[in-house]
MDTraj code that builds the backbone (N, CA, C; nanometers):
import mdtraj as md
import numpy as np

residues = "MET ARG TRP LEU THR ILE LEU LEU LEU ALA ALA ALA SER ILE SER ALA PHE ALA VAL PHE ASN ALA ILE LYS ASN ASN ALA ARG GLN LYS ASN LYS ASN ALA ALA VAL GLY LYS HIS ALA VAL THR ASP ILE ARG LYS ALA THR MET VAL ARG LEU LYS GLN TYR ALA CYS ASP VAL LYS ALA TYR THR SER LYS ASN ASN LEU ASN ASN ARG TYR CYS PHE LEU ILE ASP MET LYS ILE PRO SER GLY SER LYS ARG PHE PHE ILE TYR ASP LEU GLU ASN ASP SER ILE MET GLN ALA GLY LEU VAL THR HIS GLY SER GLY ILE ASN ILE SER GLY ASP SER LEU ALA PHE SER ASN ASN THR GLY SER ASN CYS THR SER LEU GLY LYS TYR LYS ILE GLY LYS SER TYR HIS GLY LYS PHE GLY PRO ALA TRP LYS LEU TYR GLY LEU ASP ARG THR ASN SER ASN ALA PHE ASN ARG PHE VAL VAL LEU HIS ALA HIS PRO CYS VAL PRO GLU ASN GLU ILE ALA PRO LEU GLU ILE CYS ARG SER TRP GLY CYS PRO THR ILE SER PRO LEU PHE LEU SER SER VAL LYS LYS TYR LEU ASP ASN SER SER SER PRO ILE LEU LEU TRP ILE PHE TYR".split()
xyz = np.array([
    [-5.6119, 2.4861, -3.5188],
    [-5.4909, 2.3756, -3.4810],
    [-5.4126, 2.3917, -3.4607],
    [-5.3694, 2.4709, -3.6501],
    [-5.2186, 2.4717, -3.6341],
    [-5.1795, 2.5321, -3.5629],
    [-5.1781, 2.6558, -3.4677],
    [-5.1100, 2.7302, -3.4053],
    [-5.0968, 2.6636, -3.2645],
    [-5.2234, 2.5850, -3.2675],
    [-5.1942, 2.4628, -3.1588],
    [-5.1055, 2.3771, -3.1682],
    [-5.0583, 2.3411, -3.2870],
    [-4.9447, 2.2433, -3.3236],
    [-4.8545, 2.3148, -3.3058],
    [-4.8446, 2.4071, -3.3556],
    [-4.7106, 2.4989, -3.3308],
    [-4.6830, 2.5188, -3.1997],
    [-4.7799, 2.5626, -3.0774],
    [-4.7334, 2.5766, -2.9972],
    [-4.7243, 2.4850, -2.8948],
    [-4.7476, 2.3759, -2.8869],
    [-4.7359, 2.1910, -2.8184],
    [-4.5569, 2.1835, -2.9356],
    [-4.5550, 2.1886, -3.0157],
    [-4.4165, 2.1509, -3.1120],
    [-4.2964, 2.2634, -3.0327],
    [-4.3152, 2.3816, -3.0063],
    [-4.2588, 2.5041, -2.9564],
    [-4.2284, 2.4073, -2.7644],
    [-4.3387, 2.3985, -2.7285],
    [-4.3010, 2.3611, -2.5896],
    [-4.2124, 2.2272, -2.5346],
    [-4.2099, 2.1516, -2.6911],
    [-4.1820, 1.9798, -2.6878],
    [-4.0352, 2.0231, -2.7060],
    [-4.0216, 2.1138, -2.7350],
    [-3.8647, 2.1468, -2.8198],
    [-3.7791, 2.1836, -2.6819],
    [-3.8518, 2.3210, -2.6283],
    [-3.8364, 2.3996, -2.4693],
    [-3.7565, 2.2818, -2.3860],
    [-3.8655, 2.2270, -2.3853],
    [-3.8986, 2.1107, -2.2487],
    [-3.7150, 2.0016, -2.2932],
    [-3.7206, 1.9252, -2.4170],
    [-3.6222, 1.8877, -2.4308],
    [-3.4967, 1.9115, -2.4407],
    [-3.4873, 2.0395, -2.4812],
    [-3.3530, 2.1599, -2.4652],
    [-3.3398, 2.1531, -2.2921],
    [-3.4213, 2.2354, -2.2219],
    [-3.3997, 2.1799, -2.1159],
    [-3.3541, 2.0832, -2.0071],
    [-3.3861, 1.9369, -2.0723],
    [-3.3355, 1.8351, -2.0202],
    [-3.2346, 1.7856, -2.0364],
    [-3.1530, 1.7912, -2.1527],
    [-3.0024, 1.8359, -2.2250],
    [-2.9732, 1.9147, -2.1258],
    [-3.0206, 2.0226, -2.1516],
    [-2.8779, 2.1128, -2.0761],
    [-2.8624, 2.0897, -1.9310],
    [-2.9714, 2.0286, -1.8310],
    [-2.9925, 1.9380, -1.7513],
    [-2.9119, 1.8125, -1.7259],
    [-2.9127, 1.7669, -1.8414],
    [-2.8329, 1.5842, -1.8129],
    [-2.6248, 1.6457, -1.8467],
    [-2.6856, 1.7638, -1.9364],
    [-2.4888, 1.7849, -1.9628],
    [-2.4277, 1.8579, -1.8322],
    [-2.5014, 1.9189, -1.7848],
    [-2.4809, 2.0167, -1.6162],
    [-2.4408, 1.9114, -1.5386],
    [-2.5495, 1.7667, -1.5099],
    [-2.5182, 1.6785, -1.4446],
    [-2.3371, 1.6223, -1.4648],
    [-2.3857, 1.5635, -1.6167],
    [-2.2236, 1.5280, -1.6375],
    [-2.1129, 1.5814, -1.6268],
    [-2.1087, 1.7462, -1.6496],
    [-1.9994, 1.7966, -1.5667],
    [-1.9496, 1.7944, -1.4318],
    [-2.0609, 1.8225, -1.3310],
    [-2.0483, 1.8170, -1.1946],
    [-2.0089, 1.6801, -1.1499],
    [-2.0631, 1.5492, -1.2060],
    [-1.9807, 1.4622, -1.2096],
    [-1.8726, 1.4841, -1.2232],
    [-1.8100, 1.4800, -1.3740],
    [-1.6359, 1.4806, -1.3922],
    [-1.6169, 1.5911, -1.3112],
    [-1.6558, 1.7070, -1.2852],
    [-1.5432, 1.7935, -1.2344],
    [-1.5552, 1.7134, -1.0716],
    [-1.6233, 1.6828, -0.9919],
    [-1.6166, 1.5665, -0.8673],
    [-1.5373, 1.5122, -0.9055],
    [-1.4879, 1.4502, -0.9355],
    [-1.4130, 1.2804, -0.9969],
    [-1.3211, 1.3709, -0.9861],
    [-1.2609, 1.4671, -1.1152],
    [-1.1757, 1.5419, -1.0775],
    [-1.0738, 1.5563, -0.9295],
    [-1.1807, 1.6267, -0.8630],
    [-1.1655, 1.6821, -0.7352],
    [-1.1794, 1.5830, -0.6613],
    [-1.1702, 1.4782, -0.6821],
    [-1.1421, 1.3548, -0.5614],
    [-1.0043, 1.2773, -0.6337],
    [-1.0258, 1.2972, -0.7697],
    [-0.8740, 1.1944, -0.7831],
    [-0.8041, 1.3035, -0.7589],
    [-0.7546, 1.4606, -0.7949],
    [-0.6944, 1.5172, -0.7135],
    [-0.6417, 1.5186, -0.4870],
    [-0.7184, 1.4606, -0.4786],
    [-0.7768, 1.4261, -0.3376],
    [-0.6828, 1.3668, -0.2751],
    [-0.7092, 1.1930, -0.3512],
    [-0.6296, 1.1528, -0.3525],
    [-0.4668, 1.1308, -0.3827],
    [-0.4320, 1.1861, -0.4877],
    [-0.3290, 1.2454, -0.4985],
    [-0.2634, 1.2850, -0.3786],
    [-0.3182, 1.3671, -0.3188],
    [-0.2739, 1.4526, -0.2512],
    [-0.2559, 1.3725, -0.1348],
    [-0.3522, 1.3363, -0.0891],
    [-0.3207, 1.2033, 0.0359],
    [-0.1947, 1.1824, 0.0558],
    [-0.1782, 1.0795, -0.0778],
    [-0.0621, 1.0220, -0.1173],
    [0.0728, 1.0734, -0.1028],
    [0.0502, 1.1924, -0.1452],
    [0.1434, 1.3335, -0.1685],
    [0.2215, 1.3127, 0.0008],
    [0.0925, 1.3493, 0.0696],
    [0.1121, 1.3627, 0.2015],
    [0.2297, 1.2713, 0.3220],
    [0.1543, 1.1175, 0.2508],
    [0.1895, 1.0113, 0.2863],
    [0.3203, 0.9917, 0.2937],
    [0.3414, 0.9830, 0.1807],
    [0.5011, 0.9894, 0.1172],
    [0.6092, 1.1001, 0.2142],
    [0.5667, 1.2039, 0.2212],
    [0.6682, 1.2815, 0.2537],
    [0.6848, 1.2424, 0.4538],
    [0.5710, 1.2116, 0.4962],
    [0.5294, 1.1748, 0.6061],
    [0.6619, 1.0698, 0.5987],
    [0.6340, 0.9594, 0.5697],
    [0.6865, 0.8066, 0.5364],
    [0.8609, 0.8829, 0.5617],
    [0.9046, 0.9535, 0.4277],
    [1.0334, 1.0520, 0.4186],
    [1.0892, 1.0367, 0.5262],
    [0.9932, 1.1378, 0.6168],
    [1.0282, 1.2486, 0.7083],
    [1.0680, 1.0777, 0.8626],
    [1.0067, 0.9710, 0.8549],
    [1.0185, 0.8743, 0.9124],
    [1.1199, 0.8352, 0.9652],
    [1.1530, 0.7730, 0.8045],
    [1.2369, 0.6832, 0.7418],
    [1.3763, 0.7403, 0.7659],
    [1.3822, 0.8334, 0.7787],
    [1.5554, 0.9305, 0.7534],
    [1.5745, 0.9150, 0.9388],
    [1.4815, 0.9269, 1.0240],
    [1.4996, 0.9328, 1.1469],
    [1.5393, 0.7982, 1.1892],
    [1.4626, 0.6304, 1.1035],
    [1.5018, 0.5160, 1.1687],
    [1.6124, 0.4817, 1.0931],
    [1.6910, 0.5589, 1.0009],
    [1.8302, 0.5035, 0.9312],
    [1.9100, 0.5810, 1.0569],
    [1.8801, 0.6858, 1.1526],
    [2.0443, 0.6917, 1.2285],
    [1.9879, 0.6300, 1.3344],
    [1.8559, 0.5813, 1.3858],
    [1.8214, 0.4742, 1.4898],
    [1.8873, 0.3698, 1.4769],
    [1.8462, 0.2707, 1.3430],
    [1.8913, 0.1261, 1.3815],
    [2.0468, 0.1220, 1.3365],
    [2.1337, 0.1949, 1.2913],
    [2.2375, 0.2221, 1.3100],
    [2.3249, 0.2124, 1.4408],
    [2.2630, 0.2949, 1.5120],
    [2.2898, 0.2837, 1.6965],
    [2.3053, 0.1852, 1.7419],
    [2.1813, 0.1046, 1.6712],
    [2.1157, 0.0078, 1.7527],
    [2.1055, -0.1055, 1.7441],
    [2.2422, -0.1751, 1.6376],
    [2.2025, -0.3568, 1.5393],
    [2.0868, -0.3960, 1.5199],
    [1.9845, -0.2876, 1.4671],
    [1.8516, -0.3018, 1.3920],
    [1.8780, -0.2939, 1.2379],
    [1.7807, -0.3684, 1.1590],
    [1.8455, -0.4562, 1.0710],
    [1.7768, -0.2439, 0.9618],
    [1.8987, -0.2102, 0.8850],
    [1.9405, -0.0431, 0.8080],
    [1.9186, -0.0911, 0.6745],
    [1.8077, -0.1661, 0.6319],
    [1.7768, -0.1960, 0.5427],
    [1.6247, -0.1784, 0.4854],
    [1.5449, -0.2714, 0.6103],
    [1.4062, -0.2434, 0.5248],
    [1.3430, -0.1925, 0.7035],
    [1.2219, -0.1694, 0.7283],
    [1.1864, -0.1256, 0.8763],
    [1.0213, -0.1388, 0.8260],
    [0.9471, -0.1204, 0.9806],
    [0.7754, -0.1418, 0.8869],
    [0.7267, -0.0106, 0.9363],
    [0.6700, 0.0601, 0.8927],
    [0.5813, 0.1766, 0.8949],
    [0.4525, 0.1335, 0.9386],
    [0.3570, 0.2128, 1.0252],
    [0.2338, 0.2159, 1.0301],
    [0.1997, 0.3790, 1.0712],
    [0.1028, 0.4317, 0.9774],
    [0.1021, 0.5857, 0.9874],
    [-0.0630, 0.6175, 1.0391],
    [-0.0814, 0.6223, 1.1726],
    [-0.2404, 0.6053, 1.2198],
    [-0.3441, 0.7115, 1.2214],
    [-0.2547, 0.8384, 1.1196],
    [-0.3587, 0.9450, 1.0216],
    [-0.4031, 0.9174, 0.9626],
    [-0.4090, 0.7606, 0.8949],
    [-0.4302, 0.7162, 0.7186],
    [-0.5737, 0.6345, 0.8315],
    [-0.6624, 0.6186, 0.7561],
    [-0.8050, 0.5256, 0.8623],
    [-0.8130, 0.4335, 0.7804],
    [-0.8506, 0.3207, 0.9126],
    [-0.8060, 0.1914, 0.8902],
    [-0.8691, 0.1304, 0.7681],
    [-1.0016, 0.1728, 0.7152],
    [-0.9946, 0.1216, 0.5607],
    [-0.9348, 0.1268, 0.4161],
    [-0.8037, 0.2103, 0.4370],
    [-0.7136, 0.1969, 0.4196],
    [-0.5630, 0.1803, 0.3858],
    [-0.4778, 0.1270, 0.3434],
    [-0.3439, 0.0942, 0.3433],
    [-0.2692, 0.1376, 0.4406],
    [-0.2208, 0.1267, 0.5323],
    [-0.1353, 0.2504, 0.6410],
    [-0.0271, 0.1463, 0.6819],
    [-0.0159, 0.0372, 0.6530],
    [0.1395, -0.0837, 0.6890],
    [0.2427, -0.0620, 0.5973],
    [0.3542, -0.0309, 0.5963],
    [0.4003, 0.0212, 0.4930],
    [0.5501, -0.0645, 0.5469],
    [0.5879, -0.1817, 0.3825],
    [0.7385, -0.2088, 0.4120],
    [0.8215, -0.1161, 0.3352],
    [0.8896, -0.0385, 0.4466],
    [0.9642, 0.0295, 0.3760],
    [1.0964, -0.0254, 0.3140],
    [1.1571, 0.0171, 0.2014],
    [1.3228, -0.0325, 0.1966],
    [1.3779, 0.1627, 0.2389],
    [1.4687, 0.0948, 0.3115],
    [1.5405, 0.2559, 0.3226],
    [1.6165, 0.2895, 0.2903],
    [1.6908, 0.1587, 0.1839],
    [1.8506, 0.2171, 0.1042],
    [1.7544, 0.2821, -0.0285],
    [1.6522, 0.2421, -0.0788],
    [1.6255, 0.2660, -0.2292],
    [1.5458, 0.4293, -0.1601],
    [1.4989, 0.4660, -0.0162],
    [1.4081, 0.5395, 0.0520],
    [1.2926, 0.5107, -0.0208],
    [1.1802, 0.4331, -0.0531],
    [1.0655, 0.3581, -0.1529],
    [0.9873, 0.2440, -0.0654],
    [0.8434, 0.2559, -0.0531],
    [0.7637, 0.2016, -0.0479],
    [0.7875, 0.0556, -0.1078],
    [0.8130, -0.0726, -0.0348],
    [0.7747, -0.1981, -0.0551],
    [0.6380, -0.2460, -0.0880],
    [0.6215, -0.2853, -0.0367],
    [0.4533, -0.3359, -0.0277],
    [0.3913, -0.2374, 0.0653],
    [0.2140, -0.2629, 0.0855],
    [0.1603, -0.1783, 0.1880],
    [0.0222, -0.2503, 0.2419],
    [-0.0229, -0.2760, 0.3302],
    [-0.1452, -0.3490, 0.3323],
    [-0.2307, -0.2810, 0.4852],
    [-0.3691, -0.3401, 0.4991],
    [-0.4395, -0.2539, 0.5850],
    [-0.3345, -0.3002, 0.7826],
    [-0.4189, -0.2512, 0.8387],
    [-0.3590, -0.2942, 0.9765],
    [-0.4561, -0.1909, 1.1026],
    [-0.5473, -0.3064, 1.1911],
    [-0.6163, -0.2359, 1.2544],
    [-0.4949, -0.2004, 1.3585],
    [-0.6090, -0.0723, 1.4672],
    [-0.5982, -0.0184, 1.5590],
    [-0.6627, -0.0759, 1.6829],
    [-0.6289, -0.0261, 1.7556],
    [-0.7027, -0.0896, 1.9028],
    [-0.8080, -0.0419, 1.9607],
    [-0.9056, -0.1047, 2.0254],
    [-1.0273, -0.1054, 2.0062],
    [-1.0542, 0.0012, 2.1074],
    [-0.9465, -0.0123, 2.2107],
    [-1.0065, 0.0890, 2.3612],
    [-1.1076, 0.0617, 2.4312],
    [-1.1206, 0.1134, 2.5335],
    [-1.2674, 0.0832, 2.6264],
    [-1.3600, 0.2070, 2.5900],
    [-1.4833, 0.1537, 2.5182],
    [-1.5927, 0.2483, 2.5196],
    [-1.5809, 0.3545, 2.4372],
    [-1.4855, 0.2901, 2.2922],
    [-1.4651, 0.3906, 2.2022],
    [-1.5662, 0.3395, 2.0903],
    [-1.6285, 0.4189, 2.0241],
    [-1.6848, 0.3783, 1.9127],
    [-1.6384, 0.4032, 1.7732],
    [-1.6926, 0.3140, 1.6814],
    [-1.6468, 0.3732, 1.5401],
    [-1.4497, 0.3592, 1.5093],
    [-1.4496, 0.4309, 1.4294],
    [-1.3136, 0.4432, 1.4091],
    [-1.2170, 0.5401, 1.5007],
    [-1.2841, 0.5665, 1.6035],
    [-1.2011, 0.7171, 1.6797],
    [-1.0851, 0.6470, 1.7250],
    [-0.9580, 0.6853, 1.7192],
    [-0.8459, 0.6873, 1.7905],
    [-0.8176, 0.6876, 1.9494],
    [-0.7616, 0.6057, 2.0250],
    [-0.7266, 0.6748, 2.1232],
    [-0.5848, 0.5443, 2.2170],
    [-0.4631, 0.6236, 2.2238],
    [-0.3759, 0.5767, 2.2595],
    [-0.3155, 0.5521, 2.3674],
    [-0.2977, 0.4158, 2.3862],
    [-0.2325, 0.4122, 2.5573],
    [-0.1272, 0.3350, 2.5546],
    [-0.0547, 0.3121, 2.6780],
    [0.0528, 0.2797, 2.7355],
    [-0.0059, 0.1488, 2.8717],
    [-0.0932, 0.1752, 2.8800],
    [-0.1472, 0.1204, 3.0269],
    [-0.2574, -0.0424, 2.9724],
    [-0.1740, -0.1221, 3.0463],
    [-0.2711, -0.2413, 3.0755],
    [-0.4005, -0.2449, 3.0902],
    [-0.4184, -0.3677, 2.9916],
    [-0.5749, -0.3414, 2.9919],
    [-0.6573, -0.2470, 2.9407],
    [-0.6096, -0.1542, 2.8538],
    [-0.6663, 0.0035, 2.7813],
    [-0.7061, -0.1184, 2.6521],
    [-0.6460, -0.1551, 2.6356],
    [-0.6904, -0.2449, 2.4505],
    [-0.7241, -0.1025, 2.3021],
    [-0.5968, -0.0274, 2.3963],
    [-0.5247, 0.1026, 2.3005],
    [-0.4377, 0.0445, 2.2356],
    [-0.3881, 0.1070, 2.0749],
    [-0.2302, 0.1033, 2.0316],
    [-0.1961, 0.1833, 2.1049],
    [-0.0398, 0.1548, 2.1074],
    [0.0323, 0.2100, 2.2125],
    [0.1426, 0.2721, 2.0376],
    [0.1769, 0.4280, 2.0508],
    [0.2865, 0.4780, 2.0049],
    [0.4083, 0.4835, 1.9769],
    [0.4661, 0.4381, 1.9308],
    [0.6538, 0.4627, 1.9184],
    [0.7024, 0.3261, 1.8436],
    [0.8394, 0.3299, 1.8793],
    [0.9223, 0.2364, 1.8224],
    [0.9043, 0.1022, 1.8474],
    [0.9174, 0.0136, 1.7675],
    [0.9129, -0.1224, 1.8081],
    [1.0533, -0.2141, 1.7716],
    [1.0857, -0.2827, 1.8763],
    [1.1676, -0.4243, 1.7813],
    [1.1108, -0.5065, 1.7689],
    [1.1270, -0.6113, 1.6482],
    [1.0548, -0.7256, 1.6006],
    [1.1192, -0.8177, 1.7092],
    [1.0669, -0.9260, 1.8213],
    [1.1452, -1.0343, 1.8586],
    [1.0805, -1.1766, 1.7108],
    [1.1460, -1.2158, 1.8102],
    [1.1053, -1.4046, 1.7662],
    [1.0024, -1.4360, 1.7639],
    [0.9346, -1.5267, 1.6410],
    [0.8123, -1.5738, 1.6472],
    [0.7706, -1.6906, 1.7090],
    [0.6221, -1.7309, 1.7131],
    [0.5891, -1.8203, 1.7668],
    [0.4729, -1.8428, 1.7393],
    [0.3518, -1.9590, 1.7478],
    [0.2517, -2.0014, 1.7133],
    [0.1682, -1.9695, 1.7951],
    [0.0566, -1.8952, 1.8133],
    [0.0127, -1.8272, 1.8670],
    [-0.1585, -1.8228, 1.9005],
    [-0.2305, -1.7500, 1.9605],
    [-0.4303, -1.8627, 1.9079],
    [-0.4815, -1.8206, 1.8105],
    [-0.3961, -1.7043, 1.7065],
    [-0.4457, -1.6667, 1.5426],
    [-0.3510, -1.7464, 1.4718],
    [-0.2374, -1.7905, 1.5164],
    [-0.1584, -1.8532, 1.4529],
    [-0.0116, -1.7478, 1.4385],
    [0.0882, -1.7339, 1.3578],
    [0.2110, -1.7112, 1.3170],
    [0.2246, -1.5937, 1.4393],
    [0.3342, -1.5430, 1.4932],
    [0.2932, -1.4106, 1.5459],
    [0.4744, -1.4057, 1.6179],
    [0.4803, -1.2744, 1.6143],
    [0.5750, -1.1655, 1.6516],
    [0.5793, -1.1081, 1.7780],
    [0.6693, -1.1260, 1.8789],
    [0.6780, -1.0429, 2.0042],
    [0.7046, -0.9355, 1.9981],
    [0.6770, -0.8038, 2.0355],
    [0.6939, -0.7453, 2.0490],
    [0.7683, -0.6306, 2.1079],
    [0.8699, -0.5780, 2.1481],
    [0.9040, -0.4834, 2.2683],
    [0.9752, -0.3237, 2.2383],
    [0.8829, -0.2558, 2.3491],
    [0.8396, -0.1364, 2.3090],
    [0.9943, -0.1032, 2.3377],
    [1.0270, -0.0117, 2.2688],
    [1.1600, 0.0893, 2.2787],
    [1.1279, 0.2819, 2.3214],
    [1.0038, 0.2982, 2.3200],
    [0.9908, 0.4282, 2.3632],
    [0.9233, 0.4271, 2.5187],
    [0.9000, 0.5385, 2.5824],
    [0.7977, 0.5793, 2.7219],
    [0.6702, 0.5547, 2.6860],
    [0.6164, 0.5760, 2.5586],
    [0.4927, 0.5578, 2.5217],
    [0.4622, 0.4268, 2.4631],
    [0.5164, 0.3055, 2.4340],
    [0.4804, 0.1963, 2.4056],
    [0.5704, 0.0831, 2.5053],
    [0.6234, 0.1524, 2.6368],
    [0.7530, 0.0611, 2.7292],
    [0.6766, -0.0624, 2.7443],
    [0.5358, -0.1043, 2.8194],
    [0.4390, -0.2207, 2.8433],
    [0.4154, -0.2931, 2.7349],
    [0.4786, -0.2704, 2.6249],
    [0.3922, -0.3844, 2.5144],
    [0.4160, -0.5061, 2.5073],
    [0.5333, -0.5208, 2.5828],
    [0.5673, -0.6922, 2.5958],
    [0.4693, -0.7298, 2.6992],
    [0.4956, -0.6884, 2.8209],
    [0.3875, -0.7375, 2.9278],
    [0.2298, -0.7128, 2.8811],
    [0.1961, -0.6887, 2.8292],
    [0.0816, -0.5913, 2.7517],
    [0.0582, -0.7643, 2.6490],
    [0.1114, -0.8037, 2.6074],
    [0.1079, -0.8842, 2.5054],
    [0.0730, -0.8250, 2.3403],
    [0.1057, -0.7764, 2.3482],
    [0.0729, -0.6612, 2.1945],
    [0.2232, -0.7477, 2.0918],
    [0.1370, -0.7940, 2.0213],
    [0.2665, -0.8603, 1.9213],
    [0.1705, -0.8516, 1.7861],
    [0.2768, -0.8572, 1.7066],
    [0.2456, -0.8588, 1.5360],
    [0.1782, -1.0240, 1.4966],
    [0.0629, -1.0088, 1.4295],
    [-0.0145, -1.1263, 1.3931],
    [-0.1339, -1.1039, 1.2900],
    [-0.1847, -1.2142, 1.2725],
    [-0.2661, -1.1836, 1.1330],
    [-0.3860, -1.2355, 1.1879],
    [-0.5237, -1.1955, 1.1041],
    [-0.6835, -1.2643, 1.1323],
    [-0.7358, -1.2256, 1.0341],
    [-0.7733, -1.3338, 1.0257],
    [-0.8801, -1.3500, 0.8706],
    [-1.0020, -1.2098, 0.8764],
    [-1.0297, -1.1474, 0.9725],
    [-1.1197, -1.0278, 0.9966],
    [-1.0252, -0.8951, 0.8792],
    [-0.9302, -0.8774, 0.8962],
    [-0.8704, -0.7733, 0.8319],
    [-0.8619, -0.8126, 0.6627],
    [-0.9202, -0.7212, 0.6023],
    [-0.9285, -0.7589, 0.4352],
    [-0.7714, -0.7235, 0.3805],
    [-0.7644, -0.8114, 0.2902],
    [-0.6917, -0.7825, 0.1996],
    [-0.6534, -0.6686, 0.1199],
    [-0.7661, -0.5928, 0.0770],
    [-0.8357, -0.4807, -0.0088],
    [-0.8406, -0.3419, 0.0771],
    [-0.8303, -0.2431, -0.0046],
    [-0.8921, -0.1150, 0.0729],
    [-1.0669, -0.1461, 0.0502],
    [-1.1249, -0.0804, 0.1885],
    [-1.2630, -0.0769, 0.1976],
    [-1.3127, 0.0465, 0.2523],
    [-1.1859, 0.1394, 0.2436],
    [-1.2352, 0.3258, 0.2942],
    [-1.3388, 0.3506, 0.2083],
    [-1.4316, 0.4745, 0.1758],
    [-1.4216, 0.4756, 0.3720],
    [-1.4501, 0.4195, 0.4845],
    [-1.5338, 0.2893, 0.5047],
    [-1.5683, 0.2054, 0.5952],
    [-1.4307, 0.1197, 0.6435],
    [-1.4683, 0.1253, 0.7558],
    [-1.3535, 0.1087, 0.8276],
    [-1.3347, -0.0627, 0.8619],
    [-1.2275, -0.1258, 0.9070],
    [-1.2103, -0.2520, 0.9313],
    [-1.2195, -0.2431, 1.0888],
    [-1.1745, -0.4244, 1.1194],
    [-1.1879, -0.4584, 1.2641],
    [-1.1092, -0.4319, 1.3360],
    [-1.1267, -0.4033, 1.4669],
    [-1.0115, -0.3393, 1.5563],
    [-0.9780, -0.4724, 1.6359],
    [-0.8664, -0.4532, 1.7123],
    [-0.7975, -0.5189, 1.8078],
    [-0.7606, -0.4635, 1.9720],
    [-0.7128, -0.5405, 1.9995],
    [-0.7275, -0.5220, 2.1632],
    [-0.5285, -0.4488, 2.2065],
    [-0.5348, -0.3592, 2.0869],
    [-0.3687, -0.2877, 2.0557],
    [-0.2771, -0.3666, 1.9689],
    [-0.2860, -0.5191, 1.9408],
    [-0.2032, -0.5469, 1.8408],
    [-0.2110, -0.4960, 1.6992],
    [-0.0943, -0.4679, 1.6391],
    [-0.0939, -0.4431, 1.5017],
    [-0.1582, -0.5525, 1.4196],
    [-0.2626, -0.5595, 1.3867],
    [-0.3096, -0.7038, 1.3295],
    [-0.3386, -0.6936, 1.1616],
    [-0.2728, -0.7784, 1.1098],
    [-0.2819, -0.7604, 0.9542],
    [-0.3487, -0.8995, 0.8793],
    [-0.3595, -0.8536, 0.6997],
    [-0.4807, -0.9840, 0.6645],
    [-0.3551, -1.1363, 0.6539],
    [-0.4435, -1.2753, 0.6691],
    [-0.3013, -1.3370, 0.6525],
    [-0.2544, -1.3569, 0.5450],
    [-0.3031, -1.3128, 0.4045],
    [-0.2189, -1.2757, 0.2611],
    [-0.1206, -1.2265, 0.2883],
    [-0.1237, -1.0677, 0.3972],
    [-0.0124, -0.9676, 0.4073],
    [0.0659, -1.0526, 0.4835],
    [0.0276, -1.1226, 0.6275],
    [0.1637, -1.1797, 0.6875],
    [0.2094, -1.2416, 0.6451],
    [0.1742, -1.3228, 0.5397],
    [0.2878, -1.3805, 0.4438],
    [0.3706, -1.3212, 0.3480],
    [0.3813, -1.1706, 0.3537],
    [0.4723, -1.1195, 0.2856],
    [0.5411, -1.0274, 0.3609],
    [0.4763, -0.9909, 0.4875],
    [0.5717, -0.9610, 0.6180],
    [0.6726, -1.0565, 0.6322],
    [0.6412, -1.1956, 0.6479],
    [0.6931, -1.3052, 0.7280],
    [0.8115, -1.3214, 0.6081],
    [0.7873, -1.3050, 0.5173],
    [0.9847, -1.3065, 0.4339],
    [1.0786, -1.2289, 0.4476],
    [1.0585, -1.1016, 0.4873],
    [1.1594, -1.0096, 0.5478],
    [1.2267, -1.0194, 0.6525],
    [1.1174, -1.0709, 0.7498],
    [1.1297, -1.1057, 0.9067],
    [1.2146, -1.2203, 0.8910],
    [1.2178, -1.3522, 0.8226],
    [1.2591, -1.4581, 0.7931],
    [1.3736, -1.4338, 0.7611],
    [1.3643, -1.3460, 0.6316],
    [1.5270, -1.3443, 0.5799],
    [1.6155, -1.2241, 0.6559],
    [1.6019, -1.1757, 0.7876],
    [1.6855, -1.0619, 0.8596],
    [1.7865, -1.1337, 0.9417],
    [1.8822, -1.1158, 0.9183],
    [1.9343, -1.1738, 0.9914],
    [2.0089, -1.0494, 1.1189],
    [1.9310, -0.9686, 1.1546],
    [1.8844, -0.8598, 1.2516],
    [1.7606, -0.8131, 1.2773],
    [1.7042, -0.7927, 1.4303],
    [1.5778, -0.7613, 1.4154],
    [1.5463, -0.6273, 1.3367],
    [1.4081, -0.6095, 1.2799],
    [1.3895, -0.5543, 1.2226],
    [1.3175, -0.4249, 1.3027],
    [1.2953, -0.2716, 1.2376],
    [1.2191, -0.1788, 1.3658],
    [1.1088, -0.1797, 1.2793],
    [1.0083, -0.1503, 1.4103],
    [0.8404, -0.1307, 1.3566],
    [0.7891, -0.0237, 1.4392],
    [0.7658, 0.0950, 1.3242],
    [0.7339, 0.2465, 1.4065],
    [0.5828, 0.2271, 1.4125],
    [0.5222, 0.2691, 1.4794],
    [0.3499, 0.2932, 1.4517],
    [0.3795, 0.4357, 1.5054],
    [0.2869, 0.5429, 1.4359],
    [0.2945, 0.6720, 1.4775],
    [0.1676, 0.7766, 1.3999],
    [0.1211, 0.8770, 1.4883],
    [0.0465, 0.9423, 1.4083],
    [0.0837, 1.0937, 1.3757],
])
top = md.Topology()
chain = top.add_chain()
for i, resn in enumerate(residues, 1):
    res = top.add_residue(resn, chain, resSeq=i)
    for name in ("N", "CA", "C"):
        top.add_atom(name, md.element.get_by_symbol(name[0]), res)
traj = md.Trajectory(xyz[None], top)
């Protein structure tokens, strides 16, 4: 009986040690994965900032030649998934982001999920890449909206396609990535709360603000 008791105690000790090691290794792996995820997010943010600065540099030269607001611009980076903030209010003078929000992309026709397709064609329901001059506001189907004038060959039909800047309740205020948000028929659509922030810049600007959608 004594040897049996000793064997049972030894087996229990080995089993407990194995469980402890498994828990410890699992915790290590979780911490490692969390660290990798943290670095990945940091890298994405760094890459995004580099891209924004590059486009902002071109905006500065463009606005000075075309009588547009040379203090602020709106930049939309379509390389960022829709569930993450990718509409940036950018301070050209201080080369920094003032605010950011979620924004839709066009649903296209027969496009599933968060897939992207860009087009300048009428009826395509797609986002058109390029620079836009933001025009006057009006009260549209979804409330306050601003007319958009395409300044490039890739978005020259924006006005005729009724592509406008507006808000819709389907766009959340906070990020939901990796989930996607709703899609539009080509309009850069933002949340109602974020629109109130965007509106302040538009209302206080004596010259048109440039919006640039790029990929």
